[in-house]
N, CA, C and O atoms as CSV, one atom per row, in Angstrom:
chain,resi,resn,atom,element,x,y,z
A,1,MET,N,N,16.001,-16.761,-34.901
A,1,MET,CA,C,16.330,-16.748,-33.593
A,1,MET,C,C,15.200,-16.296,-32.525
A,1,MET,O,O,14.457,-15.363,-32.828
A,2,ALA,N,N,15.080,-16.874,-31.424
A,2,ALA,CA,C,14.377,-16.979,-30.521
A,2,ALA,C,C,14.571,-15.965,-29.194
A,2,ALA,O,O,15.494,-16.261,-28.435
A,3,ILE,N,N,13.682,-14.681,-28.838
A,3,ILE,CA,C,14.409,-13.935,-28.022
A,3,ILE,C,C,13.837,-14.944,-26.284
A,3,ILE,O,O,12.737,-15.482,-26.162
A,4,VAL,N,N,14.670,-14.935,-25.460
A,4,VAL,CA,C,13.933,-15.677,-24.433
A,4,VAL,C,C,14.772,-14.569,-23.543
A,4,VAL,O,O,15.827,-13.967,-23.741
A,5,MET,N,N,13.712,-14.585,-22.359
A,5,MET,CA,C,13.546,-13.965,-21.042
A,5,MET,C,C,14.396,-14.857,-20.288
A,5,MET,O,O,14.184,-16.030,-20.598
A,6,GLU,N,N,15.504,-14.670,-19.188
A,6,GLU,CA,C,16.062,-14.812,-17.813
A,6,GLU,C,C,15.034,-14.739,-17.097
A,6,GLU,O,O,14.219,-13.840,-17.307
A,7,SER,N,N,14.783,-15.975,-15.763
A,7,SER,CA,C,14.027,-15.865,-14.613
A,7,SER,C,C,14.484,-16.816,-13.746
A,7,SER,O,O,14.805,-17.888,-14.259
A,8,THR,N,N,14.595,-16.700,-12.562
A,8,THR,CA,C,14.907,-17.609,-11.320
A,8,THR,C,C,13.512,-17.539,-10.548
A,8,THR,O,O,12.744,-16.636,-10.215
A,9,HIS,N,N,13.560,-19.119,-10.407
A,9,HIS,CA,C,12.723,-18.477,-8.934
A,9,HIS,C,C,13.133,-19.393,-7.812
A,9,HIS,O,O,14.231,-19.911,-8.012
A,10,ARG,N,N,12.553,-19.726,-6.702
A,10,ARG,CA,C,12.723,-19.804,-5.322
A,10,ARG,C,C,11.721,-19.596,-4.153
A,10,ARG,O,O,11.066,-18.579,-3.924
A,11,ALA,N,N,11.734,-20.677,-3.509
A,11,ALA,CA,C,10.504,-20.980,-2.795
A,11,ALA,C,C,11.083,-20.703,-1.460
A,11,ALA,O,O,12.181,-21.225,-1.266
A,12,LEU,N,N,10.446,-19.801,-0.233
A,12,LEU,CA,C,10.998,-19.192,0.947
A,12,LEU,C,C,9.783,-18.983,1.458
A,12,LEU,O,O,8.959,-18.125,1.142
A,13,GLY,N,N,9.686,-20.333,2.764
A,13,GLY,CA,C,8.690,-20.120,3.156
A,13,GLY,C,C,7.211,-20.671,2.519
A,13,GLY,O,O,7.209,-21.690,1.828
A,14,ASP,N,N,6.301,-20.133,2.721
A,14,ASP,CA,C,5.372,-20.363,2.228
A,14,ASP,C,C,4.657,-19.180,0.479
A,14,ASP,O,O,3.632,-19.193,-0.203
A,15,VAL,N,N,6.313,-18.139,0.491
A,15,VAL,CA,C,6.037,-17.444,-0.264
A,15,VAL,C,C,7.178,-17.586,-1.458
A,15,VAL,O,O,8.328,-17.806,-1.079
A,16,VAL,N,N,6.952,-17.484,-2.723
A,16,VAL,CA,C,7.937,-17.563,-3.697
A,16,VAL,C,C,8.331,-16.717,-4.444
A,16,VAL,O,O,7.482,-16.273,-5.216
A,17,VAL,N,N,9.811,-16.119,-4.538
A,17,VAL,CA,C,10.460,-14.808,-5.067
A,17,VAL,C,C,10.711,-15.284,-6.786
A,17,VAL,O,O,11.495,-16.215,-6.966
A,18,VAL,N,N,10.127,-14.721,-7.869
A,18,VAL,CA,C,10.687,-14.996,-8.502
A,18,VAL,C,C,11.587,-13.675,-9.168
A,18,VAL,O,O,11.385,-12.539,-8.741
A,19,ALA,N,N,12.812,-13.996,-10.483
A,19,ALA,CA,C,13.344,-12.513,-10.656
A,19,ALA,C,C,13.727,-12.670,-11.761
A,19,ALA,O,O,14.652,-13.420,-12.072
A,20,PRO,N,N,13.033,-11.944,-12.566
A,20,PRO,CA,C,12.570,-11.798,-14.395
A,20,PRO,C,C,13.831,-10.998,-14.698
A,20,PRO,O,O,14.065,-10.106,-13.881
A,21,VAL,N,N,15.077,-11.195,-16.159
A,21,VAL,CA,C,15.763,-10.595,-15.936
A,21,VAL,C,C,15.588,-9.930,-17.360
A,21,VAL,O,O,15.272,-10.544,-18.380
A,22,GLY,N,N,15.839,-8.603,-17.265
A,22,GLY,CA,C,16.226,-7.919,-18.990
A,22,GLY,C,C,14.271,-7.012,-19.183
A,22,GLY,O,O,13.419,-6.472,-18.477
A,23,ARG,N,N,14.452,-7.291,-20.232
A,23,ARG,CA,C,12.640,-6.496,-20.919
A,23,ARG,C,C,11.302,-7.379,-20.950
A,23,ARG,O,O,11.200,-8.437,-21.571
A,24,ILE,N,N,10.391,-6.841,-20.260
A,24,ILE,CA,C,9.719,-7.631,-19.958
A,24,ILE,C,C,8.722,-6.644,-21.761
A,24,ILE,O,O,8.245,-5.513,-21.856
A,25,ASP,N,N,8.782,-7.346,-22.401
A,25,ASP,CA,C,7.861,-6.432,-23.694
A,25,ASP,C,C,7.258,-7.635,-24.363
A,25,ASP,O,O,7.319,-8.831,-24.079
A,26,TYR,N,N,6.621,-6.941,-25.393
A,26,TYR,CA,C,5.362,-8.186,-25.993
A,26,TYR,C,C,6.562,-9.428,-26.689
A,26,TYR,O,O,6.143,-10.536,-27.024
A,27,LEU,N,N,7.937,-9.083,-26.824
A,27,LEU,CA,C,8.414,-10.377,-27.334
A,27,LEU,C,C,8.926,-11.356,-26.553
A,27,LEU,O,O,9.596,-12.278,-27.020
A,28,VAL,N,N,8.598,-11.205,-25.089
A,28,VAL,CA,C,8.933,-11.760,-24.136
A,28,VAL,C,C,7.552,-12.639,-23.499
A,28,VAL,O,O,7.423,-13.846,-23.298
A,29,ALA,N,N,6.602,-11.497,-23.280
A,29,ALA,CA,C,5.542,-11.385,-22.544
A,29,ALA,C,C,5.172,-12.815,-22.317
A,29,ALA,O,O,5.660,-13.307,-21.299
A,30,ALA,N,N,4.400,-13.599,-23.061
A,30,ALA,CA,C,4.378,-15.196,-23.107
A,30,ALA,C,C,4.929,-15.817,-22.483
A,30,ALA,O,O,4.476,-16.610,-21.658
A,31,GLU,N,N,5.828,-15.641,-22.686
A,31,GLU,CA,C,7.363,-16.248,-21.490
A,31,GLU,C,C,7.246,-16.166,-20.508
A,31,GLU,O,O,7.075,-17.136,-19.769
A,32,PHE,N,N,7.309,-14.648,-20.031
A,32,PHE,CA,C,6.355,-14.179,-18.626
A,32,PHE,C,C,5.494,-15.182,-18.010
A,32,PHE,O,O,5.622,-15.961,-17.066
A,33,GLU,N,N,4.352,-14.844,-19.056
A,33,GLU,CA,C,3.290,-15.804,-18.259
A,33,GLU,C,C,3.458,-17.206,-18.020
A,33,GLU,O,O,3.249,-17.661,-16.896
A,34,ARG,N,N,3.926,-18.153,-19.265
A,34,ARG,CA,C,4.474,-19.363,-18.833
A,34,ARG,C,C,4.811,-19.479,-17.133
A,34,ARG,O,O,4.471,-20.323,-16.303
A,35,THR,N,N,5.681,-18.166,-17.017
A,35,THR,CA,C,6.806,-18.220,-16.196
A,35,THR,C,C,6.246,-18.111,-14.442
A,35,THR,O,O,6.761,-18.288,-13.338
A,36,LEU,N,N,5.062,-17.763,-14.917
A,36,LEU,CA,C,4.172,-17.153,-13.568
A,36,LEU,C,C,3.001,-17.929,-13.210
A,36,LEU,O,O,2.473,-17.980,-12.100
A,37,VAL,N,N,2.721,-18.411,-14.063
A,37,VAL,CA,C,1.647,-19.420,-13.428
A,37,VAL,C,C,1.388,-20.394,-13.069
A,37,VAL,O,O,0.325,-20.758,-12.567
A,38,PRO,N,N,2.667,-21.191,-13.344
A,38,PRO,CA,C,3.065,-22.466,-12.451
A,38,PRO,C,C,3.149,-21.628,-10.798
A,38,PRO,O,O,2.508,-22.033,-9.829
A,39,LEU,N,N,3.801,-20.771,-10.777
A,39,LEU,CA,C,4.078,-20.389,-9.684
A,39,LEU,C,C,2.802,-19.843,-8.679
A,39,LEU,O,O,2.740,-19.537,-7.489
A,40,LEU,N,N,1.716,-19.894,-9.926
A,40,LEU,CA,C,0.379,-19.331,-8.798
A,40,LEU,C,C,-0.034,-20.197,-7.586
A,40,LEU,O,O,-0.505,-19.980,-6.469
A,41,ASP,N,N,0.312,-21.161,-8.228
A,41,ASP,CA,C,-0.498,-22.780,-7.737
A,41,ASP,C,C,0.203,-22.341,-6.264
A,41,ASP,O,O,1.209,-21.734,-5.897
A,42,PRO,N,N,-0.753,-22.907,-5.752
A,42,PRO,CA,C,-0.127,-23.272,-3.769
A,42,PRO,C,C,0.700,-24.042,-3.816
A,42,PRO,O,O,1.664,-23.658,-3.153
A,43,GLY,N,N,0.919,-25.385,-4.469
A,43,GLY,CA,C,1.330,-26.766,-4.601
A,43,GLY,C,C,3.520,-25.861,-4.944
A,43,GLY,O,O,4.645,-26.339,-4.797
A,44,SER,N,N,3.146,-24.877,-5.276
A,44,SER,CA,C,4.076,-24.501,-5.634
A,44,SER,C,C,5.553,-23.871,-4.322
A,44,SER,O,O,6.772,-24.029,-4.390
A,45,GLY,N,N,4.773,-23.234,-3.371
A,45,GLY,CA,C,5.048,-22.777,-2.190
A,45,GLY,C,C,4.192,-21.278,-2.107
A,45,GLY,O,O,4.616,-20.511,-1.242
A,46,SER,N,N,3.148,-20.847,-2.845
A,46,SER,CA,C,3.138,-19.728,-2.905
A,46,SER,C,C,2.008,-19.608,-2.446
A,46,SER,O,O,1.179,-18.988,-3.112
A,47,ARG,N,N,1.564,-20.297,-0.881
A,47,ARG,CA,C,0.532,-20.636,-0.296
A,47,ARG,C,C,-0.056,-19.115,0.420
A,47,ARG,O,O,-1.242,-18.797,0.507
A,48,ARG,N,N,0.930,-18.443,0.810
A,48,ARG,CA,C,0.847,-17.120,0.528
A,48,ARG,C,C,0.646,-16.023,0.080
A,48,ARG,O,O,-0.054,-15.093,0.481
A,49,GLY,N,N,1.616,-16.210,-1.223
A,49,GLY,CA,C,2.262,-15.084,-1.854
A,49,GLY,C,C,3.577,-15.109,-3.040
A,49,GLY,O,O,4.684,-15.644,-3.097
A,50,LEU,N,N,2.975,-14.445,-3.693
A,50,LEU,CA,C,4.389,-14.260,-5.306
A,50,LEU,C,C,5.033,-12.539,-4.583
A,50,LEU,O,O,4.511,-11.485,-4.220
A,51,VAL,N,N,6.412,-13.098,-4.679
A,51,VAL,CA,C,7.310,-11.479,-5.079
A,51,VAL,C,C,7.728,-11.619,-6.280
A,51,VAL,O,O,8.557,-12.520,-6.411
A,52,VAL,N,N,7.463,-11.074,-7.170
A,52,VAL,CA,C,8.405,-10.606,-8.506
A,52,VAL,C,C,9.707,-9.362,-7.954
A,52,VAL,O,O,9.494,-8.172,-7.721
A,53,ASP,N,N,10.709,-9.909,-7.878
A,53,ASP,CA,C,11.672,-9.441,-7.704
A,53,ASP,C,C,12.404,-8.709,-8.915
A,53,ASP,O,O,13.212,-9.383,-9.554
A,54,PHE,N,N,12.143,-7.118,-9.355
A,54,PHE,CA,C,12.353,-6.281,-10.369
A,54,PHE,C,C,13.684,-5.722,-10.476
A,54,PHE,O,O,14.013,-4.749,-11.155
A,55,SER,N,N,14.296,-6.322,-9.856
A,55,SER,CA,C,16.030,-5.311,-9.523
A,55,SER,C,C,16.730,-5.607,-10.547
A,55,SER,O,O,17.790,-4.987,-10.634
A,56,GLY,N,N,16.387,-6.702,-11.747
A,56,GLY,CA,C,16.771,-7.155,-13.017
A,56,GLY,C,C,16.247,-6.664,-14.071
A,56,GLY,O,O,16.911,-6.706,-15.107
A,57,VAL,N,N,14.680,-5.964,-14.080
A,57,VAL,CA,C,14.486,-5.377,-15.306
A,57,VAL,C,C,14.330,-4.314,-15.523
A,57,VAL,O,O,13.799,-3.583,-14.686
A,58,ASP,N,N,14.668,-3.940,-16.515
A,58,ASP,CA,C,14.619,-2.754,-16.531
A,58,ASP,C,C,13.498,-1.935,-17.925
A,58,ASP,O,O,13.799,-0.791,-18.268
A,59,TYR,N,N,12.635,-2.431,-18.405
A,59,TYR,CA,C,11.496,-2.311,-18.834
A,59,TYR,C,C,10.269,-2.896,-18.841
A,59,TYR,O,O,10.586,-4.062,-19.074
A,60,ILE,N,N,9.372,-2.886,-18.769
A,60,ILE,CA,C,8.097,-3.483,-18.365
A,60,ILE,C,C,6.561,-2.666,-19.503
A,60,ILE,O,O,5.868,-1.689,-19.217
A,61,SER,N,N,6.513,-3.393,-20.526
A,61,SER,CA,C,5.413,-2.948,-21.460
A,61,SER,C,C,3.878,-2.846,-21.026
A,61,SER,O,O,3.664,-3.156,-19.854
A,62,SER,N,N,2.980,-2.529,-21.653
A,62,SER,CA,C,1.835,-2.677,-21.173
A,62,SER,C,C,1.499,-4.475,-21.290
A,62,SER,O,O,0.935,-5.030,-20.347
A,63,VAL,N,N,1.905,-5.246,-22.509
A,63,VAL,CA,C,1.725,-6.289,-22.584
A,63,VAL,C,C,2.149,-7.255,-21.165
A,63,VAL,O,O,1.494,-8.162,-20.651
A,64,GLY,N,N,3.518,-6.680,-20.751
A,64,GLY,CA,C,3.947,-7.040,-18.967
A,64,GLY,C,C,2.927,-6.892,-17.996
A,64,GLY,O,O,2.445,-7.825,-17.354
A,65,LEU,N,N,2.513,-5.344,-17.875
A,65,LEU,CA,C,1.855,-5.725,-17.260
A,65,LEU,C,C,0.484,-6.279,-17.328
A,65,LEU,O,O,-0.070,-6.646,-16.291
A,66,ARG,N,N,0.086,-6.338,-18.115
A,66,ARG,CA,C,-1.077,-6.996,-18.607
A,66,ARG,C,C,-1.356,-8.383,-17.701
A,66,ARG,O,O,-2.235,-8.716,-16.906
A,67,VAL,N,N,-0.053,-9.063,-18.279
A,67,VAL,CA,C,0.338,-10.563,-17.415
A,67,VAL,C,C,0.565,-10.863,-15.747
A,67,VAL,O,O,0.449,-11.861,-15.035
A,68,LEU,N,N,0.976,-9.349,-15.512
A,68,LEU,CA,C,1.283,-9.126,-14.095
A,68,LEU,C,C,-0.653,-9.036,-13.241
A,68,LEU,O,O,-1.167,-9.279,-12.149
A,69,MET,N,N,-1.013,-8.615,-14.396
A,69,MET,CA,C,-2.586,-8.216,-13.787
A,69,MET,C,C,-2.870,-9.396,-13.357
A,69,MET,O,O,-3.002,-9.689,-12.168
A,70,ILE,N,N,-3.015,-10.363,-14.566
A,70,ILE,CA,C,-3.885,-11.469,-14.671
A,70,ILE,C,C,-2.940,-12.493,-13.323
A,70,ILE,O,O,-3.478,-13.457,-12.777
A,71,ALA,N,N,-2.322,-12.295,-13.180
A,71,ALA,CA,C,-0.889,-13.111,-12.261
A,71,ALA,C,C,-1.622,-12.371,-10.997
A,71,ALA,O,O,-2.091,-13.136,-10.155
A,72,THR,N,N,-1.742,-11.243,-10.817
A,72,THR,CA,C,-2.166,-10.760,-9.280
A,72,THR,C,C,-4.199,-11.206,-9.174
A,72,THR,O,O,-4.686,-11.510,-8.084
A,73,ARG,N,N,-4.839,-11.165,-10.123
A,73,ARG,CA,C,-6.376,-11.220,-9.900
A,73,ARG,C,C,-6.251,-12.787,-9.620
A,73,ARG,O,O,-6.600,-13.102,-8.483
A,74,SER,N,N,-5.899,-13.634,-10.287
A,74,SER,CA,C,-5.226,-15.015,-9.995
A,74,SER,C,C,-5.020,-15.418,-8.507
A,74,SER,O,O,-5.649,-16.038,-7.649
A,75,ILE,N,N,-3.726,-14.705,-8.629
A,75,ILE,CA,C,-3.627,-15.156,-6.650
A,75,ILE,C,C,-4.430,-14.401,-5.581
A,75,ILE,O,O,-4.997,-14.955,-4.639
A,76,ARG,N,N,-4.422,-13.169,-5.804
A,76,ARG,CA,C,-5.479,-13.039,-5.428
A,76,ARG,C,C,-7.116,-13.854,-4.641
A,76,ARG,O,O,-7.655,-13.761,-3.538
A,77,SER,N,N,-7.401,-14.558,-5.820
A,77,SER,CA,C,-8.759,-15.288,-6.107
A,77,SER,C,C,-8.916,-16.423,-4.719
A,77,SER,O,O,-9.833,-17.041,-4.179
A,78,ARG,N,N,-7.669,-16.289,-4.566
A,78,ARG,CA,C,-7.169,-17.602,-3.361
A,78,ARG,C,C,-6.475,-16.758,-2.121
A,78,ARG,O,O,-5.610,-17.268,-1.408
A,79,GLY,N,N,-6.836,-15.744,-1.990
A,79,GLY,CA,C,-6.667,-15.035,-0.565
A,79,GLY,C,C,-5.028,-14.625,-0.684
A,79,GLY,O,O,-4.870,-13.629,0.023
A,80,ALA,N,N,-4.053,-14.928,-1.166
A,80,ALA,CA,C,-3.101,-14.621,-1.273
A,80,ALA,C,C,-2.484,-13.254,-1.967
A,80,ALA,O,O,-3.207,-12.320,-2.313
A,81,ARG,N,N,-1.313,-13.263,-2.094
A,81,ARG,CA,C,-0.436,-12.049,-2.292
A,81,ARG,C,C,0.622,-12.066,-3.282
A,81,ARG,O,O,1.671,-12.709,-3.317
A,82,LEU,N,N,0.036,-11.081,-4.209
A,82,LEU,CA,C,1.390,-10.640,-4.818
A,82,LEU,C,C,1.856,-9.286,-4.864
A,82,LEU,O,O,1.080,-8.337,-4.748
A,83,ALA,N,N,3.447,-9.118,-5.078
A,83,ALA,CA,C,4.067,-7.672,-4.923
A,83,ALA,C,C,5.284,-7.580,-5.929
A,83,ALA,O,O,5.836,-8.506,-6.524
A,84,ALA,N,N,5.422,-6.900,-5.947
A,84,ALA,CA,C,6.750,-5.954,-6.650
A,84,ALA,C,C,7.320,-5.585,-5.953
A,84,ALA,O,O,6.833,-5.104,-4.930
A,85,ALA,N,N,8.756,-5.642,-6.199
A,85,ALA,CA,C,10.346,-5.156,-5.081
A,85,ALA,C,C,10.893,-4.873,-6.347
A,85,ALA,O,O,10.733,-5.194,-7.525
A,86,ALA,N,N,11.791,-3.949,-5.458
A,86,ALA,CA,C,12.823,-3.943,-6.211
A,86,ALA,C,C,13.354,-2.880,-7.640
A,86,ALA,O,O,14.464,-2.853,-8.172
A,87,LEU,N,N,11.835,-1.896,-8.058
A,87,LEU,CA,C,11.692,-1.818,-9.260
A,87,LEU,C,C,13.167,-0.302,-9.724
A,87,LEU,O,O,13.539,0.832,-9.425
A,88,GLN,N,N,13.391,-1.252,-10.445
A,88,GLN,CA,C,14.165,-0.302,-11.384
A,88,GLN,C,C,13.635,1.478,-11.925
A,88,GLN,O,O,12.564,1.649,-12.506
A,89,PRO,N,N,14.489,2.518,-11.639
A,89,PRO,CA,C,13.424,3.710,-11.705
A,89,PRO,C,C,12.740,3.874,-12.894
A,89,PRO,O,O,11.855,4.728,-12.858
A,90,ALA,N,N,12.982,3.029,-14.403
A,90,ALA,CA,C,12.463,3.455,-15.464
A,90,ALA,C,C,10.705,2.441,-15.157
A,90,ALA,O,O,9.564,2.568,-15.601
A,91,VAL,N,N,11.257,1.664,-14.357
A,91,VAL,CA,C,9.926,0.529,-13.776
A,91,VAL,C,C,9.251,1.035,-12.952
A,91,VAL,O,O,8.067,1.134,-13.273
A,92,GLN,N,N,9.605,1.523,-11.693
A,92,GLN,CA,C,8.542,2.598,-11.282
A,92,GLN,C,C,8.107,3.834,-11.723
A,92,GLN,O,O,7.042,4.357,-11.396
A,93,GLU,N,N,9.058,4.362,-12.575
A,93,GLU,CA,C,8.296,5.501,-13.453
A,93,GLU,C,C,6.753,4.769,-14.118
A,93,GLU,O,O,5.610,5.145,-13.859
A,94,ILE,N,N,7.090,3.847,-14.859
A,94,ILE,CA,C,6.174,3.075,-15.895
A,94,ILE,C,C,4.918,2.945,-15.176
A,94,ILE,O,O,3.817,3.403,-15.479
A,95,PHE,N,N,5.294,2.181,-14.081
A,95,PHE,CA,C,4.147,1.167,-12.541
A,95,PHE,C,C,3.867,2.770,-12.211
A,95,PHE,O,O,2.749,2.679,-11.704
A,96,SER,N,N,4.205,4.206,-12.189
A,96,SER,CA,C,3.790,5.356,-11.504
A,96,SER,C,C,2.491,5.947,-12.747
A,96,SER,O,O,1.397,6.419,-12.435
A,97,ILE,N,N,2.939,5.774,-13.959
A,97,ILE,CA,C,1.990,6.345,-15.174
A,97,ILE,C,C,0.874,6.124,-15.211
A,97,ILE,O,O,-0.100,6.837,-14.965
A,98,SER,N,N,1.002,4.721,-15.645
A,98,SER,CA,C,0.351,3.899,-15.829
A,98,SER,C,C,-0.558,3.458,-14.211
A,98,SER,O,O,-1.303,2.508,-14.450
A,99,ARG,N,N,-0.617,3.726,-13.316
A,99,ARG,CA,C,-1.439,3.784,-12.105
A,99,ARG,C,C,-1.654,2.372,-11.553
A,99,ARG,O,O,-2.377,1.846,-10.708
A,100,PHE,N,N,-0.400,1.878,-12.681
A,100,PHE,CA,C,-0.238,0.371,-12.159
A,100,PHE,C,C,0.500,-0.318,-10.235
A,100,PHE,O,O,0.608,-1.434,-9.728
A,101,ASP,N,N,0.786,0.940,-9.828
A,101,ASP,CA,C,1.191,0.780,-8.457
A,101,ASP,C,C,-0.120,0.905,-7.672
A,101,ASP,O,O,0.030,0.917,-6.450
A,102,ARG,N,N,-1.158,0.984,-8.052
A,102,ARG,CA,C,-2.591,0.666,-7.367
A,102,ARG,C,C,-2.910,-0.900,-7.386
A,102,ARG,O,O,-3.352,-1.459,-6.382
A,103,VAL,N,N,-2.656,-1.593,-8.611
A,103,VAL,CA,C,-3.132,-2.375,-8.479
A,103,VAL,C,C,-1.925,-3.567,-8.374
A,103,VAL,O,O,-2.155,-4.760,-8.573
A,104,VAL,N,N,-1.083,-3.216,-8.152
A,104,VAL,CA,C,0.410,-4.743,-7.281
A,104,VAL,C,C,0.754,-2.994,-6.394
A,104,VAL,O,O,0.864,-1.784,-6.587
A,105,GLU,N,N,0.800,-4.446,-5.022
A,105,GLU,CA,C,1.985,-4.089,-4.149
A,105,GLU,C,C,3.037,-4.068,-4.220
A,105,GLU,O,O,3.676,-5.117,-4.304
A,106,ILE,N,N,3.701,-2.701,-4.214
A,106,ILE,CA,C,4.907,-1.881,-4.481
A,106,ILE,C,C,6.339,-2.113,-3.024
A,106,ILE,O,O,6.503,-1.472,-1.985
A,107,PHE,N,N,6.945,-3.025,-3.474
A,107,PHE,CA,C,7.431,-2.848,-1.826
A,107,PHE,C,C,9.425,-2.062,-2.318
A,107,PHE,O,O,9.843,-2.282,-3.455
A,108,PRO,N,N,10.172,-1.384,-1.474
A,108,PRO,CA,C,11.202,-1.041,-2.243
A,108,PRO,C,C,12.216,-1.850,-2.334
A,108,PRO,O,O,13.089,-1.655,-3.179
A,109,THR,N,N,12.277,-3.379,-1.064
A,109,THR,CA,C,13.035,-4.251,-1.459
A,109,THR,C,C,12.305,-5.569,-1.180
A,109,THR,O,O,11.354,-5.703,-0.410
A,110,VAL,N,N,13.038,-6.766,-2.107
A,110,VAL,CA,C,12.442,-8.211,-1.840
A,110,VAL,C,C,12.451,-8.423,-0.138
A,110,VAL,O,O,11.659,-9.300,0.209
A,111,ARG,N,N,13.011,-7.943,0.697
A,111,ARG,CA,C,12.902,-8.100,2.332
A,111,ARG,C,C,11.619,-7.289,2.618
A,111,ARG,O,O,10.621,-7.951,2.901
A,112,ALA,N,N,11.556,-6.501,2.596
A,112,ALA,CA,C,10.475,-5.720,2.657
A,112,ALA,C,C,8.610,-6.102,2.083
A,112,ALA,O,O,7.472,-5.829,2.467
A,113,ALA,N,N,9.358,-6.974,0.823
A,113,ALA,CA,C,7.770,-7.665,0.435
A,113,ALA,C,C,7.487,-9.362,1.123
A,113,ALA,O,O,6.557,-10.168,1.123
A,114,LEU,N,N,9.090,-9.289,1.746
A,114,LEU,CA,C,9.002,-10.848,2.172
A,114,LEU,C,C,7.863,-10.489,3.741
A,114,LEU,O,O,6.797,-10.928,4.172
A,115,SER,N,N,8.533,-9.805,4.017
A,115,SER,CA,C,8.307,-9.076,5.373
A,115,SER,C,C,7.008,-8.764,6.008
A,115,SER,O,O,6.586,-8.993,7.142
A,116,ALA,N,N,6.378,-8.060,4.765
A,116,ALA,CA,C,4.658,-7.882,4.622
A,116,ALA,C,C,3.855,-8.741,4.601
A,116,ALA,O,O,2.797,-8.560,5.203
A,117,ILE,N,N,4.168,-10.324,3.693
A,117,ILE,CA,C,3.487,-11.217,3.276
A,117,ILE,C,C,4.133,-12.616,4.424
A,117,ILE,O,O,3.536,-13.519,5.011
A,118,SER,N,N,4.746,-12.453,4.395
A,118,SER,CA,C,5.044,-13.980,5.371
A,118,SER,C,C,6.741,-13.098,6.283
A,118,SER,O,O,7.742,-12.557,5.812
A,119,PRO,N,N,6.392,-13.303,7.331
A,119,PRO,CA,C,8.043,-12.925,8.612
A,119,PRO,C,C,8.894,-13.918,8.076
A,119,PRO,O,O,10.030,-13.798,7.616
A,120,ALA,N,N,7.929,-15.261,8.250
A,120,ALA,CA,C,8.915,-16.285,8.227
A,120,ALA,C,C,9.852,-16.377,7.009
A,120,ALA,O,O,11.063,-16.587,7.078
A,121,SER,N,N,9.145,-16.195,5.897
A,121,SER,CA,C,9.743,-16.660,4.844
A,121,SER,C,C,11.080,-14.988,4.187
A,121,SER,O,O,12.022,-15.044,3.397
A,122,ALA,N,N,10.462,-13.646,5.054
A,122,ALA,CA,C,11.640,-13.164,5.349
A,122,ALA,C,C,12.594,-13.511,6.241
A,122,ALA,O,O,13.590,-12.816,6.039
A,123,GLU,N,N,12.722,-14.148,6.993
A,123,GLU,CA,C,13.711,-14.666,8.101
A,123,GLU,C,C,14.355,-15.686,7.267
A,123,GLU,O,O,15.584,-15.694,7.334
A,124,ALA,N,N,13.786,-16.574,6.473
A,124,ALA,CA,C,14.195,-17.214,5.473
A,124,ALA,C,C,15.428,-16.577,4.406
A,124,ALA,O,O,16.599,-16.928,4.265
A,125,TYR,N,N,14.788,-15.707,3.865
A,125,TYR,CA,C,15.617,-14.812,2.926
A,125,TYR,C,C,16.737,-14.194,3.430
A,125,TYR,O,O,17.850,-13.986,2.948
A,126,GLY,N,N,16.208,-13.927,4.545
A,126,GLY,CA,C,17.580,-12.790,5.281
A,126,GLY,C,C,18.716,-13.793,5.840
A,126,GLY,O,O,19.876,-13.399,5.962
A,127,GLY,N,N,18.298,-15.210,6.198
A,127,GLY,CA,C,19.348,-16.170,6.385
A,127,GLY,C,C,20.046,-16.895,5.459
A,127,GLY,O,O,20.889,-17.723,5.803
A,128,GLU,N,N,19.658,-16.562,3.811
A,128,GLU,CA,C,20.893,-16.056,3.009
A,128,GLU,C,C,21.612,-15.426,2.567
A,128,GLU,O,O,22.214,-15.783,1.555
A,129,GLY,N,N,21.838,-14.171,3.193
A,129,GLY,CA,C,22.438,-13.003,3.563
A,129,GLY,C,C,21.888,-12.235,2.136
A,129,GLY,O,O,22.706,-11.526,1.549
A,130,ARG,N,N,21.123,-12.311,1.824
A,130,ARG,CA,C,20.524,-11.021,0.653
A,130,ARG,C,C,20.230,-9.980,1.119
A,130,ARG,O,O,19.981,-10.131,2.315
A,131,THR,N,N,20.064,-8.412,0.622
A,131,THR,CA,C,20.237,-7.553,1.086
A,131,THR,C,C,19.299,-6.718,0.039
A,131,THR,O,O,18.502,-5.832,0.350
A,132,ARG,N,N,19.453,-6.989,-0.686
A,132,ARG,CA,C,18.003,-6.769,-1.944
A,132,ARG,C,C,16.450,-6.627,-1.523
A,132,ARG,O,O,15.586,-6.490,-2.388
């Protein structure tokens, strides 16, 4: 039986928000990477950046952090930004202990991340009535 990671994504103006769900560990890290890679392309809508909504993630392993680091380097190489938002306490602790919070921009909410990257994208997100 294959273990599958759930995730959704949507373009909001010139930023894409991806929302994985569950654990990001060695069992799903390759799938997480396959999810992120196409979203790093400016043609996906991520001309200014990518926001990873961690509100549905309860754990991330070092393999998952590696995927995030590679994605960060890739998107920064073209002058865009990658941000992590709405980290659960356990995930926040992992980011802090590993000092990954110095590698990726961290925001308390998706709205805050969007506001920092693209106010127009934040406005589009706000229009959906979301509070995260």
